[in-house]
Each structure stands twice: as structure tokens, then as C-alpha cells.
N, C-alpha and C positions, 0 to 999 in steps of 0.2 A: 578693572579695565586692562585690556591687553596692552603690553608695552612692545613696541617695535622700533628698530633703529631707523626705519624709513617708512612713515605712515602710508605713503602711496604705493610702496612696493614691499609690504610686509612679507617676510619669509624668503625674499630673493637673495641669491648669492651676491655678495658685493662685487661691483664691476672690476675692482683692482684684483681681487682674488681670482675671479673668473678669467680675466685677461691673462694673468700669469699662467693659468693652467692651459687655456686654449691656444696660447702661443706655442704649445708643444715644446717645452724646453728640452732639447735633445741632449742626451748624455750617452755616448757610445751608440749602441743599437737599440736603445729604449726610448720611449716617449711617455709623456705625462698628459693625460686628458681628464676632463671633467666628466663624471658619470653619476648615475643614480644606482645605488646598490640594491639588488634583489637577492635576498638570502633564501637558500633552500633549507628546509628542516633537516636535511641530511648533513648539514655542516659546511657546505660549500656555498658559493654565490656566483652570480653573474652581475657584472657592472655594465649597465646599459649606457653607452656613450651619448652625451648630450649633443654631439655634432651629427647624430643620426647615422654613424658609420658602424652600426652593429653593437655587439657586446663582447666583454672580456671575461674569461673564466678566472675566478678567484678561489684557489684551493683553501681548505681549512687552515686556520692559523695565520692567515694573511689579511685579516680584517682591520687590524690596528685599532680595535675598539669601536669600529663602525657598526651600526645596527641597520637592519632592513629599512629601506626608505631614505637613508642618509644620502646627501650629495657629497661625493668624495672625489679626491684627486687620485688617479690610478696610474702607476707606472706599469707598462706592459711590454711584451716581447712576443715574437712569433713562436708558436709551439706546434706539436704534431697535429693536434685537432683544432687549431685556430689560436687566436691570441690568448695569452695567459698573463696574469699580472698580480700586483699586490697594492693594497691601499696605502698611499703615501701620506695623505692628510684628509681630515674631515672638514669639508667646506661649510656644510649646513646640516644640522640635525633635522631629520624628517619627522620625528615623533617627540611630543612633549608629555604624552600620557599613554599608559597602557592599562589593559584590563586583565583580570585573572582572579584566582582564588588564593586565599591566604593559608599558609601552613607554618606551624611552629617547628623550628629547626634548632633544637638545643636551647641556647640562651637568646636566640633572636628569631624573628619572623621573616619569612620570605614570601614573595608573591610569585605564584606559578602562572606565567603569562598564558592567556588563551591562544595567542597567536604563536604557532610553532616556529615561526621565523625569528622570534626573539630568543636568541640562544644564551644571552648573558643571564647570570643569576641576579634576581632583583631583591635586594635586602631592604626591609621596611624600616624606615627611620622611626626611632622611638621603640626599639626592640624590647624594652622592659615591660611594655603594656601586655597585660594578660587577658584582655577582654575583647580582642579582635575577632570578628565573625569568621568562621571557617566554612560555612555552608552556603555562602552567597557569592556572587560575582561583585567585585569592587573595581572602581576606577582609581588609579593612583597617578600622581604627578611625579615625573622624573626629576629628582633633585640633583643627581650627579650621574654622569655617563661613564662607561668603561673608558679608561685611557689607553688600554692596550688589550690584546687578546687574553682572555682568561680572567680579566678584572670583573668584579661585581659592579652593578649599578645600584644606586640608592633611590628609593621611592617613598612617597608620602601618600597614605590613603586619603582620598578626598571625599568619596561618598560610596554608598552601597547602591548597586544597580538593580539587584534582585536575584532570584534563584536561577541557577544555570538551566538552560533549556526553555525558559519562559520566553515567549515571543517578544515581549517588551524589552526584556533584558538583552536578548540577542540583537534586537534592532539598535539599542543604545550602543552596543559594542561596535556595530558597523560604523556608526557616526564617529565614534572616538578613533577607530582605526584609520579613518580617512580624513581626520581633522575637520569635521563639520560640527559646528556648535548650534544647537537649536535655540539657544538663548542669546540675546543681545546684551552687551555691557550696559551698565546703568547710565553712563554719560551719553551713549548713543540713544537710549530710550528717552532720556531727558531732552536731548536735542530734537528728537522726533516730535515731542509734545509741542514744540514751538512752531512746527510747520503749519501754515495757514490751512483752514478748512474749506476755503473757496478761493476762486480766482479773484484777485483784487485789481483795482484800476492800475496800480503801479506795475503789475505783472504783464500788462498788455503793451507796455512801451516797447517800441522797436519790433512789433509783430505784425504780420499780415492777418487781417480779420477774415477767416475762412468759415465762419459760422453758417453761412448760407449754403455751403456745399452739403449734400446729403450723405454725410459719413455714417458708417455703421460698423459695429464690431461683430466678428464671428469667431467663437471660441468653443472649447469643450463644455459640456453641460455643467461640470463641477468647477469651472475656472473661477478664481477669486480675483484675478487682476486681468485687466484688458489693456495691453500696452500698444496695440495697433488698431487703427480704424482705416477703412478704405472707402473710396468713392470713385466713380468713373462717369465721364460725360461723352456722349457720341457727338463728334464734330461733323455734323451733317445729318443725313437721314438714312443712308445706306449702311445697314448693319454689316454687310460683307466687305465693302470697299472703303468706306470713309474711316478716317483716323478716329482714335479715341484718346481722351485726355484722362490719364490715370493719376490719382492722388493717394499717396500712402502717408498717413499721419501716425507718428510714433510719440509716445509720452515724452515730454521734455524733462527727463530726470535730471539733467545737468543744471536746470534752473533751480531746483531745490537741493541738489547734492553738490555743494560747492567744494572746491579743492581746499584741503587744510582743515575741514571740519571732522568731527568725530564720526559722523555718518559716512563720509567719504573714506576715512581710514578703515572703517569696518567693511565697507563694500569692496575696497581694494584687497582686503585680507580674504574675504569670502570668495570674491570673483564671480561666483555663480550661485543661483538658487538650486536646491536639490529637491527632486520630486520623487518621493517614496510612496509605496502603496498606501500607507496610512496617514501621510502628512506631507505638506510642502514646507521646506525650510528656506525662507526667502533670503535674498541678498540684502534687501532693504527692509527696515521696520514697517509694520503694517500701516502706519499712518501715511506712508508713501506708497508702498506696493499695492495696497488695496483701496486707497482713497485718492490722494491728490495726483498720483502718477498713474491712475487707472482711468481709462477713457470711458467712464460710466455713461449710460444714456441720459439724455435730457439735461446735461450739465456742461457748462463751459469748462474747457481744459486747455492748458498750455501744451503745445506739441511742436515737434520738428516735423516738417512736411517735405517730402520729395514728390515732385510732379513731373510727369513725362508724357510725351505723345507716343502712342503705340499705333503703328500703321498696320495695314492688312496682312503684311508678312510677319508681324510680330517684332519688328525692329523698333527700338525706342529711341527717342531723340528729344531735343528742346527741353533738356533737364533743368529743373529749378529746385533749389533747396532753400528753405527759409524757416525761421521761427514763426509760429502762428498761434492763433487761438481757434479752436474748433468746437463743435457742438454735435456730438453723436446723436443720431435720430433713432437708432434701434440697436438692441443687444440680441444677436441671433446666436444659436448654437449650431454645431455641425450637423446635428440630427435634424433640426428645422430646415437647414439649407439642403441636406440630402433629400428630404421628402419633397421640397419645392422643385428641385431639379429633376427628380425621378417621377413625381406624380403631378406636379403643377397645382396652382390654386390653393396652396396650403398656407400662404401668408397673405397679408393685406396686398391688394393689387399693386400699389406703388412700390412696396418693399419687394415683392416677388419680381417685378420688372427690373429693379436695380440688381437683384441677385443674379438674374439671367444675363444681364449686361456685363456684370463682373465675370461671370463664367465665360462669356465670349472673349473678354479681354485676356483672361487666363489661358484660354485655348490658343489664342494667337501667340502669346508668349511661350507657351509650352511647345507649340509647333516649331517655332524658331529655335528654341534650345535644342530640341531633338535633331533638327537639321544641322546644327553646329556640332553635334556629337555628344551631347550630355548623356550621362550614364545613369540608368535607373535600375537598380537591383531590386528584385522582389524578395524582401526579407522582412516579414511582419514582426512587429515588436510584441512583447508580452504585456498583457494588462491584467492586473489583479483586481477582481471584483469583490468588494467588501459589502457586508450587510449594512444597510442604511441605518438601522436601529442599533446594531451592535458592531462597531468597526473592528472589534477583535476577532470577529467571525468571518472566515473567508468563504464566499459563496461559490466562486469559480475562478479559473485562470484561463484566459482566452487570448487569441491574437487580436491586436488592435486593428481597427479598420477592416472588420471582417467582411463587410458587404462592398460591392462595387459603388453603390450610391454614396456610402460614407467616405470611400476613398476619393471620389470626385469632389466631395465637399471639402475635405482636408486639402486636396490638391489646389482648389481654387485659391485659398489663402497662401499656400506655399508658393505658387507661381508669382503672385503679386509681391510677396516678400522677397523672393529671389530677384525679381526685377528691380525693386527698390535698392537692395544691397549692391547689385551690379551697377546701377546708375550712380550711386554714391561713389563707388570705386572708380568709375570712369572719370568723374569730376576730380577725385583726389589725384589720379594719375596725371590728368591734364594740367592741374595746378601745382603738381609736385608737393603735395601736402604730407607731413610726417604722420600719416595715419597708420593704424594697425590693420593690416590686411589679414583675411582668412585665406590661407594658402593650402594647396594640396598638390604635392609633387607627383610626377609620373612614377609608376611602379619601376623598381630596379630590375635589371636583367635576370638576376638570380631568381627572384620571385616569379617572374614571368615564365622562366624555363620550368620551374616546378609546377606552375599552373598548367602549362602545356602538357607536361608528362602526365599529370593527374587526369586532365580532361581526356587524354587519349585512352587511358584505362577505362574511362566511362563511355567511350565510343564517340568522342568528339575530337576531330582533327583541329589543331590550333597551331598557327604560325606565331610564335612569340614576338617576332619583329613587328608584326602588324598591331600588336597590343600596346606599343609605345605611344600611340596617338589616341586621343579620346574617341575619335570616330571609329578606329579599329576595334577598340575595346567595346564600344557600343554595339558594333556588328556581332560580336561574340555573344553579348547579352541577348540580342534578338534571335540569334541562331539556336540558343539553348532554351528559349522560352517555352516551347512545347515538348521539350525532352522529358522522358520519363523520370529522370533524376535532376530536373531543373533546380529544385531547392538546394540540393547538394552542390551543384555547379555554381549557383549564385553565391553560396557560402565560400567556396574555393576562390571565386573571383574577388570577393570582399577581402579575404585573407591575403591575396596577392597585392592589394593596393596599399599604398602608404597611408599614414595617419594624417588627417588634416590638423593644422595648428595655426597659431598666430605669429605674425612676423611683420616687421617694417620693410622687409625686402620682398617685393612682390614678384612671385614666380608664376602667378596665375593659379587657377583651380582646375585640376585635371578632370575630376568627376563631373564638374559643371560645364566643362569645355569653355571656360571663361578666362579672358585675359586679366581680369581683376575682380576681386570680390571683397566686400567689407561688411562685417556684421554691424548693422545700423538699427535693426527693427525690434530689438528686445532689450532695451536698457534697464528695465525693471529687474531682469534676471541674469544679465551678462554684463560684466564690467567693461569688456572691450567695446561694447556699443556706447557706453557712457564716454569713453575716450574719443570715439569717433564723433559724437555730438559736440564735444568740446573743441576738437580740431576744426570742425565745420563752422562753429560759431566764431572762432578766432579768425578764420578765413573770411567769413561774411562781414565781420566788423572791419577788417582791413580793406575789403573790396567795396564797402558801402552798401552791403545787402542788409536784409532783415535778420539781425542776430539776437533779438530779444533785449531785455533791459540791461543797461550798463551796470558794472563793468563786464565786458565779454571775457571769457576764459583766455588765458595766455596760450600762445602756440607752444606746444611742448617741443623740447629738443629731441633729436633722433635717439640719443642714448637713453633718455628716460622712456620714450615710447618703446624702444627695443626691450628694455627690462620689464616693462609692463606686459608686453607680448609674451615674453618667456614665462613670467609668473602665471599669466592666464592659461597658457598651454599646460603647465604643470597642474594647476588646480582643476582644469577641465577634466583631465584624466582621472584625478582622484574622485571628483564628484560623479562622473559616469560610472566608475567602478563601484562606488557606494550604492548607486541606483541599481546596478546589476546584482550586487551582493544582497541587497534588500529583497529583490524579486526572487532570488534563489532561496533566501531564508523563508519567505512566505510560501514558496513552492514546496519546500521540505515540510513545513508545518501542515500544509494542505494535504500532502500525500501520506502523512502519518496514519490517517484513518483508512488508507487504501492499500496498506500492506497486504499482500496476497492477491490483489486484483491484477488482472491481465489486460494489456493494451496493445494495439498496433501502433507502430511508429517507424521512423526512418533513421538509419545511422547517419549522424551529422559530422562525425569526426573520429579520428583514431589517435591513440598514443600508446607508448609502451606499457603504460599503467592500465589501459583498458579501452573500451569502446563507448563513445558518446552516442546516445539515442534521444531523439525528440519524438514525443508522442503528441497527437493532435488534440485529444479530448480527455483530460484537460491539456492545455498547451504548456507542457512541462518538459524540461531536459533532465536527463539522468545518465548514469554511467553503469556499464557492465564491467566490473573489475576483472583484470586479466587473470588473476589467480582463481577467481570463481569460475570464469569461463573455461579455463583449462581443466579444473576439477570436474565440471559438469560434462565436458566433452571427452574427458579421458585422454587428452593429448596436449602437447605444447603448441604454441603459436608463435609465428614470427611476423613482425611488421615489415613489409617491403619498403625499399628505399623511397618509393613514391609517396609513402606516408598515408595512403588511402586504402590499402588492402592488407588484410590479416590472413595468413595462410597457415593451416594446420600442418604439422610436421609429417603427418601421414599422407598429405597431399590430396585428401578427398573432400575437405571442407574448407571454405574460405568465407570471409566477410569483407564487404567493400562499402565505402562511403556511398550513401544513396540507397543501399539495400533496404527493402521492407522487412520488418521483423515483428515477431510477437514477443513481448517481454512481460515479466512479472515483477511487481514492486516487492523488494525484499528488505529494504531499510530506508528510513527517512530521518536523517541526522540533522536536527535544527542547528546545533552548535557549529557543525561543519558546513551547514547550508548545502547539503548534498543529498540527492536521491539516488539510491542504488537499485539496479535492475538485475534480473537473471534472464538469460536468453532461453526462451521456450522453443521457438522455431524460426526459421528463415523463410520468408514468403517469396522473395525474388532474388 
């Protein structure tokens, strides 16, 4: 069983420690701020400020025993190339385990970490043992950390992962690196065994009975849990002009996951489910995520339901939130919905009619969002297709939602979920509830200036001042939609934006052009949604609404909610990076058999270390290393200040983001999760 000082906020920095740092105790011309340390294998580091004010350069020898990923207090001062500083204190260790291979070093053993960002020597506890394996990757628990620069750490080998370069071994390393555990503690599993297998009469107390509404679920083909169901009613007869009544039902996770339980402690520690090419690692045990908190068809299920009226212009109102019991009538896939919307008459008549009515409601909502300035970047995600009979075999790597019909099917549910989340936020704002908002700040001026410079190089004139509003940014998206280098411009716009996060301080959501947004619709896989449900139930109980069986959750205090938001933002970044690293790992494995093959692709980014290229078939990213490029071209290259063009020193050859190129696969390194290309020719 994991031990934490605060079950609900496992891994968070203590409020007193953080307050002392964030108060910026000033001494002369220096400040102390809380940061997250990002170590470079070259021996230096950058401390990313937790207040969002950029990063601080940490030279070698100033880590004070901190490791990559640690939360640290940094004292900093202005320097020639930006802020520079030194680690003053370690607030929270970011790693408890590391992976690597063992090597005998005289009278003791050391673990050589796989991660080159771990610079400290890892001495193995029990150095007298002579039977430690040296040809496999192991995972080791950190027993003691370096206390100052140059100190060793002490580790204890826990288990063997497997041979290096093996796909399963490397996948396990990704999980350990990002603190994701595929196994639940025994007390959590034992508690999950006590969860009821069906809705009981006592579960219906304090709920609205909405079983008569024709709810249905729409999910991917391979979905194992269904945490939302939708229904819509036309209020009148005119499909174009009359109002619609939209109902979004979400699994009532908070009914089964009570504060103070082992399951809640574990969910708060995990914060999110992780979706990898070969497996899903859930936030909740299977008894909940795939059964009682899954809105399976033809069974009663407890739910939190938000209902709203949607008028012809897509504006919603008459919002009602309550605990309820529902009965889903159908389990549809996105593929089934896509065929129904594209070809018609593919589903039972009544089901097909409801799907088309849901699409009309989604169209209204989307039209209103775009009118308000919502930003939609065209950036397809990567999907790894595995063999159904042999999941270790990769069949292909493709862009998700490849067809327009599939995109419309996915968008149907997305629009309804966006509306539900926005409706909940409007209620929370009106009632001043201490809920956790999903916020997205406007881009800062420096990023917008860089975007404008880069866009102009690609032939698009941009006024950065107009990009400070969602509507202005949206107009740029529309302007470049048909541009020859639209994909590159979309990526540049994404990089110019800030990162969405969780906070109790609502500043709105820039990309959604929304004054308030709350994650409410996925409590099976996101802990912030569980928090939102508890806040809403506490409010409903206080206001005399339908809050479900007593006792209702207690209304959290702002400090607790703020710490939960901060923890969620941190874990979200780790889980997303683990998902990206896993896709990169599978891409490298897939491309091993394609070394020597040539592909067309587009340059997606530039760095001093090389040129990033995306190929379409398969949908894989790789890199042309700078030293290899210079050798092949017989000249040196310089990266322009705009960061998007590389120019040969002889001035006759250049590469720019968005250029079409032909590349050859020269290496696919599974351990480094990296595909390397050689440039064959430039097409444009």
C-alpha cells in the first residue's frame, strides 16, 4: 500500500512550504520561487517556474542534490541571457524509482540509469551480492537521495523488466519514468470487491428517475467504459426553429468513490487514466471503471445529469443539474454513427432518428461556439493499429479520424460534452462554488510576436495584437486553412498558445472562447471531474435539489480545491507525456523493419540539433540530425532567429518549416524512442 501524508493530495507540495516560496522572500536583488527542475544530459538544467513566468537557467554544480523532475526552491538573479539561479531547497522529490542496467564496480554494484537526465551515481544496496543480472533492465526503488552535488544515491533492485530494446521492457520503462502504476494496491482491490454489482433500491434515494428518456452511448469501437450518455428532445415540431432539450448523463462516480476510502486515495494519486497503444491503465479499478460506473446498455445506472434548453441559435439556458438514475437504450460506436450520418438507414429507424437529432443539436452548439470565436486547429492525432490476434504486432500507424464522416461522428459527442461542461461552469460561477475550473490563458505577447514573425516567413501577414482575442486568433486559423503549408502553420499556432490547466481561479478558456469551463463529463478517467461532482452534490443538498443518497459530500474549502487543481495539472502533464512517449516507442519499433525505405513528408519543426519531419504513410515523426545533414550536404547550416528556417552557409540551400521533402529511414532506436531520417531531396 502506498503511504502518503495527505490521501486526497498525494504528492503535492505542502501548503506552508509552497507559501513560503511563492511569497518571494526577497534578499537584496534575488528572489526565491517554486520550480520544477528539468535536467539536460549535458549537466545543466532549467527550472520551470510554477507561477508560469518562464524558466531559470541552472548551471552545473548548482543542483544541491536535486534530480530531474523534483520540485525545488530556486534563488535567481538577472543574467546576460536571462534569469540564472541555484537550487536552494528540494520541496518534493519527483521520482521514487528508476530503471537501468546493473554493473559491478569493484566492491559494489551500481545501476546505470536509462534516463540520461539522471546524473547522480546510483549505488545498489546490498553490494555484497554477486548474483545480480547484468544483461537485463531492472527497476529499482530509491532508498536515499543525493544530499548535495556529487553525492551518490542508494537504490534497491525491485524486479527485472526484461531485455533492453524489447517493446514490453521499454513500455514498462515509460510508465515508471512518469509515475504510472499498472497495478492497484491490495487494499484498493479489496475495497473494489465490495462495490455492488447492480443498482440497489437504497441507491435511488434522492435521485430523479430519468429511465424513460432514450439515452444512448457513443464511443470508440474498443471502448471498455462508457462514462457519458446523451438524449435530446425536440420541444415542438420545427427542426429548424423550435428549442431542443438536451440531456447529458455522466456516471455518478462520487456515489461509489467516497472521500477517505482507499479507492479515493488511489484515484487522487493517479488523477487520470492513461491510454497507451497496447493497454489502458485506469484511474479506478475495473469493478468501477468497466462495470458500475459504466453506462452499459439495458441496465439501470446511477448518474449525474445536466439538462439544458438549446435554442435555434445554439444558445443554451434553463440549466438543471441533478443526481438521477438512467437506463441506456443503445451502445453505438463512432463508426456506426459515421455511417448513419453519411449514408443513412444503417441503424434501426428510431435509433437513427435520434442520432440525426443529436447531430442537429450539436450543429447548433458548434455554430454558436464558432460565432463566439472558438478556435479549432487541424492537428490529427496518431493512432497505433495493433493486430487483433497478436497485440505485440504493429499493423500500421495512422492519423485518427482520417475521414470526414468519422470526424463528424466524434464531433457530435464533443459538442454535447463541451456544452455540458460549459453549463456546469455557468452554474458554478453564478452560485460562487469552490469548483475546479479548466482554464486556458490567452497567449503572451512574446509568443505571439514569434508566431507573427514565423508566419510572415511562410507568406502570411499577421498582426500579433489581433491574436490576443479568441476571435482574432480564430480568423487567423480560417485564413491559413487553404494555405499550402497549413499543417505547419497550425503547429506554430499551437506552440504559441499557453497550456490549459486546472485552477479554482476562473480566467476563462481562450481556445473555447468561453467565460467558464469545468471538466464534468469524464469522472471515470479524470479526478477533477470527481471533485466537480462532489461540489455540485454539496450545493444541491444545501439548495434542496436532487443530490442522491445521504450523506452528501461536504463542500470543500478553497485551499483544498486549489491544491487538488495543482496536483491534477501536474499529473495531467505526466500522463500526456507518457502517452506521447509510448506512441514514439511504437513508431520506432514499427520503423525498424523500414530502414532504407524512402517516404515523402513535411518539415514540422527546427532545432539546433536537427530538423523534424512528419511522414504521412505511416503517420510517423522523425528527425534529420544536424551533423548528418551537414555531412550529406557538405556544408554547415545556421538556424535563423525566427526558428523556422535553416540556411546553408554557402547561401544556396535552405530548409523551412512546411517544406515538402523526401527522406530515407536510417535508424529506429527503440530505447530512445526515436526515428532518424536522412534527407534525400527537397520537393518545395
